[in-house]
KEKE-3310 file (N, C-alpha, C; in steps of 0.2 Angstrom, whole numbers, plus 5000, padded with zeros to 4 digits):
npx = (5128:5124:5110:5106:5109:5100:5088:5089:5088:5076:5067:5070:5065:5051:5044:5044:5038:5025:5019:5018:5009:4998:4994:4992:4987:4974:4965:4967:4967:4969:4981:4990:4989:4993:5006:5011:5010:5019:5030:5030:5031:5045:5051:5048:5055:5068:5071:5071:5081:5092:5093:5098:5110:5117:5119:5125:5136:5141:5140:5146:5145:5131:5130:5136:5126:5115:5120:5121:5108:5101:5108:5103:5089:5090:5094:5083:5074:5079:5077:5063:5049:5044:5030:5026:5030:5022:5009:5010:5006:4993:4987:4991:5004:4998:5005:5012:5022:5038:5046:5063:5076:5087:5104:5110:5114:5115:5104:5094:5095:5092:5079:5073:5075:5067:5055:5053:5053:5041:5032:5033:5028:5015:5011:5011:5001:4990:4974:4974:4987:4998:4994:4995:5008:5014:5008:5014:5028:5027:5023:5034:5044:5039:5040:5054:5058:5051:5056:5070:5069:5062:5071:5082:5074:5071:5083:5090:5080:5073:5082:5084:5092:5101:5096:5084:5077:5076:5068:5056:5054:5051:5039:5031:5032:5025:5012:5010:5010:4998:4988:4989:4986:4974:4965:4965:4962:4948:4943:4946:4938:4925:4924:4927:4942:4947:4942:4947:4960:4961:4957:4967:4978:4974:4974:4987:4992:4986:4991:5005:5005:5001:5011:5021:5017:5018:5031:5045:5053:5052:5057:5056:5042:5037:5043:5039:5025:5022:5026:5017:5005)
npy = (4614:4626:4625:4614:4619:4629:4622:4615:4625:4631:4620:4617:4628:4631:4618:4615:4627:4628:4616:4620:4631:4624:4617:4625:4638:4650:4653:4642:4640:4653:4657:4648:4651:4664:4663:4655:4664:4673:4666:4665:4679:4680:4671:4677:4689:4685:4678:4688:4696:4686:4683:4696:4697:4687:4691:4703:4701:4688:4669:4665:4675:4674:4662:4664:4672:4664:4654:4662:4666:4653:4649:4658:4654:4641:4644:4651:4641:4633:4641:4641:4640:4625:4613:4610:4620:4631:4627:4625:4636:4637:4624:4608:4598:4586:4575:4559:4556:4548:4536:4537:4526:4514:4516:4528:4542:4535:4526:4535:4541:4530:4527:4538:4537:4526:4531:4541:4533:4526:4537:4540:4528:4529:4540:4536:4526:4534:4539:4542:4548:4542:4542:4556:4558:4551:4559:4571:4567:4565:4577:4585:4579:4581:4595:4597:4592:4599:4612:4611:4607:4618:4629:4625:4626:4640:4645:4639:4639:4651:4660:4667:4677:4675:4685:4689:4676:4676:4687:4682:4671:4678:4684:4673:4670:4681:4679:4666:4671:4679:4670:4661:4669:4675:4668:4654:4653:4656:4646:4635:4636:4635:4622:4604:4597:4586:4587:4600:4597:4588:4596:4606:4598:4594:4607:4610:4599:4602:4615:4613:4603:4611:4620:4612:4607:4618:4619:4617:4606:4589:4579:4587:4590:4577:4573:4582:4582:4569:4569:4578:4572)
npz = (4925:4930:4928:4936:4948:4949:4948:4960:4970:4967:4970:4983:4989:4985:4987:5001:5005:4999:5004:5018:5016:5011:5022:5033:5030:5030:5020:5008:4994:4989:4995:4990:4976:4975:4980:4969:4959:4963:4961:4947:4943:4948:4939:4927:4929:4931:4919:4910:4915:4915:4901:4897:4904:4899:4886:4887:4896:4895:4897:4909:4919:4920:4926:4938:4944:4944:4953:4965:4967:4969:4980:4990:4989:4994:5007:5012:5012:5022:5033:5034:5044:5053:5052:5064:5072:5067:5071:5085:5092:5091:5093:5100:5092:5079:5076:5081:5094:5092:5101:5106:5101:5109:5111:5109:5099:5087:5088:5088:5076:5068:5071:5067:5053:5050:5054:5044:5032:5035:5034:5021:5015:5020:5013:5000:5000:5001:4994:4977:4978:4972:4958:4956:4958:4948:4937:4940:4937:4923:4919:4922:4915:4902:4901:4902:4890:4881:4884:4880:4867:4862:4864:4855:4843:4843:4842:4830:4820:4820:4824:4836:4848:4864:4873:4867:4868:4882:4885:4879:4887:4899:4896:4895:4909:4915:4910:4916:4929:4929:4926:4937:4948:4945:4937:4940:4954:4954:4946:4954:4965:4960:4953:4955:4961:4955:4942:4938:4938:4927:4917:4917:4913:4900:4894:4894:4886:4874:4871:4870:4860:4849:4848:4844:4832:4825:4822:4810:4810:4809:4819:4831:4831:4833:4845:4855:4854:4857:4871:4876:4874)
capx = (5129:5119:5103:5106:5109:5093:5083:5089:5086:5068:5063:5071:5060:5044:5041:5042:5033:5018:5017:5016:5003:4992:4992:4991:4985:4967:4962:4973:4967:4971:4988:4994:4989:4997:5013:5013:5010:5025:5036:5029:5035:5052:5053:5048:5061:5074:5072:5073:5088:5097:5095:5102:5116:5121:5120:5130:5142:5143:5137:5150:5141:5124:5131:5137:5120:5111:5122:5119:5100:5100:5110:5098:5083:5091:5094:5076:5070:5081:5074:5056:5046:5041:5023:5024:5031:5016:5003:5011:5003:4986:4985:4997:5005:4994:5009:5013:5030:5041:5052:5070:5078:5093:5110:5112:5113:5114:5098:5089:5095:5089:5072:5071:5075:5061:5049:5053:5051:5034:5028:5033:5023:5009:5009:5010:4995:4984:4971:4976:4994:5002:4993:4997:5015:5015:5007:5020:5034:5026:5023:5041:5048:5037:5042:5061:5059:5049:5061:5076:5068:5060:5077:5085:5070:5072:5090:5092:5075:5071:5088:5084:5098:5100:5092:5077:5074:5075:5062:5051:5052:5049:5032:5028:5031:5020:5006:5009:5008:4991:4984:4988:4983:4967:4960:4965:4958:4941:4941:4947:4932:4919:4924:4930:4949:4949:4940:4951:4967:4961:4956:4974:4982:4971:4976:4994:4993:4984:4996:5012:5005:5000:5018:5025:5014:5021:5038:5046:5057:5048:5058:5053:5035:5036:5045:5035:5018:5022:5026:5011:4999)
capy = (4615:4631:4622:4610:4623:4633:4617:4613:4631:4631:4614:4618:4634:4630:4613:4616:4633:4626:4612:4624:4635:4620:4614:4630:4644:4651:4652:4638:4642:4660:4657:4644:4654:4670:4661:4653:4670:4676:4662:4667:4685:4679:4668:4682:4694:4681:4676:4694:4698:4681:4684:4702:4696:4683:4695:4708:4699:4681:4664:4665:4680:4672:4656:4667:4675:4658:4651:4666:4666:4647:4648:4661:4650:4636:4647:4653:4635:4630:4645:4641:4636:4618:4613:4609:4627:4635:4624:4625:4642:4636:4618:4603:4594:4580:4569:4555:4556:4542:4536:4536:4519:4513:4516:4535:4545:4530:4523:4540:4541:4524:4528:4544:4535:4522:4536:4544:4528:4525:4542:4539:4523:4531:4545:4532:4522:4538:4538:4547:4551:4538:4545:4563:4558:4549:4564:4576:4565:4565:4584:4587:4576:4585:4602:4597:4590:4605:4617:4610:4608:4625:4633:4624:4629:4647:4647:4637:4640:4658:4665:4672:4678:4674:4690:4688:4671:4678:4691:4677:4667:4683:4685:4667:4670:4685:4675:4661:4674:4681:4664:4658:4674:4677:4663:4647:4652:4656:4639:4630:4637:4633:4616:4599:4597:4581:4590:4605:4594:4585:4602:4609:4594:4595:4613:4609:4595:4606:4620:4610:4600:4616:4623:4607:4607:4624:4618:4614:4600:4583:4577:4591:4588:4570:4572:4587:4580:4563:4571:4582:4567)
capz = (4932:4932:4927:4941:4954:4948:4950:4967:4973:4966:4973:4990:4992:4983:4989:5008:5006:4997:5009:5024:5015:5010:5028:5038:5027:5031:5013:5005:4987:4988:4997:4985:4970:4976:4980:4963:4955:4964:4957:4940:4943:4948:4933:4922:4930:4931:4912:4906:4917:4913:4894:4896:4907:4894:4880:4889:4900:4894:4901:4915:4923:4922:4930:4945:4946:4946:4959:4971:4969:4971:4987:4994:4989:4999:5014:5014:5013:5028:5038:5034:5050:5052:5053:5072:5075:5066:5074:5092:5095:5091:5096:5100:5085:5078:5075:5087:5096:5092:5106:5103:5103:5113:5107:5109:5093:5082:5088:5086:5068:5064:5072:5062:5046:5050:5054:5037:5028:5037:5032:5014:5013:5021:5008:4994:5001:5001:4988:4972:4978:4967:4952:4956:4958:4941:4933:4941:4934:4916:4917:4923:4909:4896:4902:4901:4883:4878:4885:4876:4859:4860:4864:4849:4838:4843:4840:4824:4815:4820:4824:4842:4853:4871:4876:4864:4871:4889:4885:4877:4893:4903:4894:4898:4916:4917:4908:4921:4935:4929:4927:4944:4953:4944:4934:4944:4960:4952:4944:4959:4969:4956:4951:4959:4960:4950:4935:4937:4936:4920:4912:4916:4909:4893:4891:4893:4880:4867:4870:4868:4853:4844:4847:4841:4825:4821:4820:4803:4811:4811:4826:4836:4831:4836:4852:4859:4853:4861:4878:4877:4874)
cpx = (5124:5112:5102:5105:5102:5088:5083:5086:5078:5065:5064:5067:5053:5041:5039:5037:5026:5015:5014:5009:4997:4990:4990:4988:4977:4963:4968:4973:4970:4979:4992:4994:4993:5004:5015:5014:5017:5031:5036:5033:5042:5054:5053:5054:5067:5076:5074:5080:5093:5098:5099:5109:5120:5123:5125:5137:5145:5140:5140:5146:5134:5125:5132:5130:5115:5113:5120:5112:5098:5102:5105:5092:5084:5091:5087:5073:5072:5078:5067:5054:5043:5034:5021:5025:5025:5010:5004:5007:4995:4983:4991:4997:5001:4999:5011:5021:5032:5047:5058:5073:5085:5099:5112:5110:5111:5107:5093:5089:5091:5081:5069:5070:5069:5055:5048:5050:5043:5030:5028:5028:5016:5006:5007:5003:4989:4981:4973:4983:4998:5001:4995:5005:5017:5014:5012:5026:5033:5026:5030:5045:5046:5039:5050:5062:5057:5054:5067:5074:5066:5066:5081:5081:5071:5078:5092:5087:5074:5077:5088:5090:5096:5095:5085:5073:5072:5069:5056:5049:5049:5041:5028:5027:5026:5013:5004:5007:5000:4986:4983:4985:4976:4962:4960:4961:4950:4939:4941:4941:4926:4919:4928:4938:4951:4947:4945:4958:4967:4960:4963:4978:4980:4974:4983:4996:4992:4989:5002:5011:5004:5007:5022:5023:5017:5028:5039:5051:5053:5050:5056:5045:5033:5037:5040:5028:5017:5022:5020:5005:5001)
cpy = (4620:4629:4618:4614:4627:4628:4616:4619:4631:4626:4615:4623:4632:4624:4613:4622:4631:4621:4615:4628:4630:4617:4619:4637:4644:4650:4649:4640:4648:4660:4654:4648:4660:4668:4658:4659:4673:4673:4664:4674:4684:4676:4673:4687:4691:4679:4682:4696:4693:4682:4691:4701:4692:4687:4700:4706:4692:4676:4664:4669:4677:4666:4658:4669:4669:4655:4655:4666:4659:4646:4652:4657:4644:4638:4649:4647:4632:4634:4645:4637:4629:4619:4613:4616:4631:4633:4624:4631:4641:4629:4613:4600:4588:4574:4566:4555:4549:4541:4534:4530:4520:4514:4523:4538:4540:4527:4528:4541:4536:4525:4533:4541:4530:4526:4539:4539:4526:4530:4542:4534:4525:4536:4541:4528:4527:4538:4544:4549:4548:4541:4552:4563:4556:4555:4570:4574:4566:4573:4587:4585:4580:4592:4602:4596:4596:4611:4617:4610:4615:4630:4631:4627:4636:4649:4645:4639:4648:4663:4669:4672:4676:4679:4690:4682:4672:4682:4687:4673:4672:4684:4679:4667:4675:4682:4670:4665:4676:4675:4661:4662:4675:4672:4657:4647:4652:4649:4634:4630:4635:4626:4611:4599:4592:4584:4595:4602:4591:4591:4605:4604:4594:4601:4613:4605:4598:4611:4618:4606:4605:4619:4618:4606:4613:4624:4615:4608:4594:4580:4581:4590:4582:4570:4576:4584:4574:4564:4574:4577:4563)
cpz = (4934:4933:4934:4948:4954:4950:4957:4971:4973:4970:4981:4993:4991:4986:4997:5009:5004:5001:5015:5022:5014:5017:5033:5036:5029:5025:5009:4998:4986:4990:4992:4978:4970:4976:4973:4958:4956:4961:4950:4939:4943:4942:4927:4922:4929:4923:4909:4908:4915:4905:4893:4898:4902:4888:4881:4892:4898:4899:4908:4921:4925:4927:4938:4948:4948:4952:4965:4972:4971:4978:4992:4994:4994:5006:5016:5016:5020:5034:5039:5041:5049:5054:5060:5075:5073:5070:5082:5095:5095:5094:5096:5094:5085:5077:5081:5088:5096:5097:5103:5106:5107:5108:5106:5102:5087:5082:5087:5079:5065:5065:5068:5055:5045:5050:5047:5032:5029:5034:5024:5012:5015:5016:5001:4994:5001:4994:4983:4972:4973:4960:4951:4955:4951:4936:4933:4937:4926:4914:4917:4917:4902:4896:4900:4893:4879:4878:4881:4869:4857:4860:4857:4843:4837:4840:4833:4818:4815:4821:4830:4845:4860:4874:4873:4867:4879:4890:4883:4883:4898:4902:4896:4905:4918:4915:4914:4928:4935:4929:4934:4949:4952:4942:4938:4950:4959:4950:4949:4964:4966:4955:4956:4957:4955:4943:4933:4935:4929:4915:4911:4912:4901:4890:4890:4887:4874:4866:4867:4861:4848:4843:4843:4833:4821:4819:4813:4804:4813:4817:4831:4837:4835:4843:4857:4859:4857:4869:4880:4878:4880)
residu = (UNK:UNK:UNK:UNK:UNK:UNK:UNK:UNK:UNK:UNK:UNK:UNK:UNK:UNK:UNK:UNK:UNK:UNK:UNK:UNK:UNK:UNK:UNK:UNK:UNK:UNK:UNK:UNK:UNK:UNK:UNK:UNK:UNK:UNK:UNK:UNK:UNK:UNK:UNK:UNK:UNK:UNK:UNK:UNK:UNK:UNK:UNK:UNK:UNK:UNK:UNK:UNK:UNK:UNK:UNK:UNK:UNK:UNK:UNK:UNK:UNK:UNK:UNK:UNK:UNK:UNK:UNK:UNK:UNK:UNK:UNK:UNK:UNK:UNK:UNK:UNK:UNK:UNK:UNK:UNK:UNK:UNK:UNK:UNK:UNK:UNK:UNK:UNK:UNK:UNK:UNK:UNK:UNK:UNK:UNK:UNK:UNK:UNK:UNK:UNK:UNK:UNK:UNK:UNK:UNK:UNK:UNK:UNK:UNK:UNK:UNK:UNK:UNK:UNK:UNK:UNK:UNK:UNK:UNK:UNK:UNK:UNK:UNK:UNK:UNK:UNK:UNK:UNK:UNK:UNK:UNK:UNK:UNK:UNK:UNK:UNK:UNK:UNK:UNK:UNK:UNK:UNK:UNK:UNK:UNK:UNK:UNK:UNK:UNK:UNK:UNK:UNK:UNK:UNK:UNK:UNK:UNK:UNK:UNK:UNK:UNK:UNK:UNK:UNK:UNK:UNK:UNK:UNK:UNK:UNK:UNK:UNK:UNK:UNK:UNK:UNK:UNK:UNK:UNK:UNK:UNK:UNK:UNK:UNK:UNK:UNK:UNK:UNK:UNK:UNK:UNK:UNK:UNK:UNK:UNK:UNK:UNK:UNK:UNK:UNK:UNK:UNK:UNK:UNK:UNK:UNK:UNK:UNK:UNK:UNK:UNK:UNK:UNK:UNK:UNK:UNK:UNK:UNK:UNK:UNK:UNK:UNK:UNK:UNK:UNK:UNK:UNK:UNK:UNK)
# end
């Protein structure tokens, strides 16, 4: 339950925020990279604090902490300004006003649903969007499998405690922050986005395959290496 709440809170905040930055920020590369670096700092701090809380107070206290943070993330996402609000001070919104159908609120709700479905179909027809969507799904599945198998490996093979695993994840968060704040913007400005995306996935595959190969459990090697490839 805590994992679900954490995922909902993170998605509720990061998705709309990155979409607004990519659309309205003056320097999109710098804005997105700094935002992702901030998420990395939060991941590092949260992992370290979570591991300490579990070791000191038990998982119940950590569940309460996750629930509180996730609720704050959802509230922040709700209060984020919409794209029309950000662009209204500079120019009129580019979106076309859809007339409200007859039937009062029911007609308006139906029109809004049709407009949302049309926007989804328009996104899917955009060049490369379906491929990126598939890659995102594969990356998410790969991360979840790796996260679970690495937790079992650290606990069963290496004997790490919850606090030690939290500190290890905190180190990964700091590395993530450094990469997204310093390295990624330079690569994005020098190379094409398609080449950069392929390079990023190649690095992910090599790194996870190497971690899987270091495991002494054949099932772990097979599962993580397959997801990485």
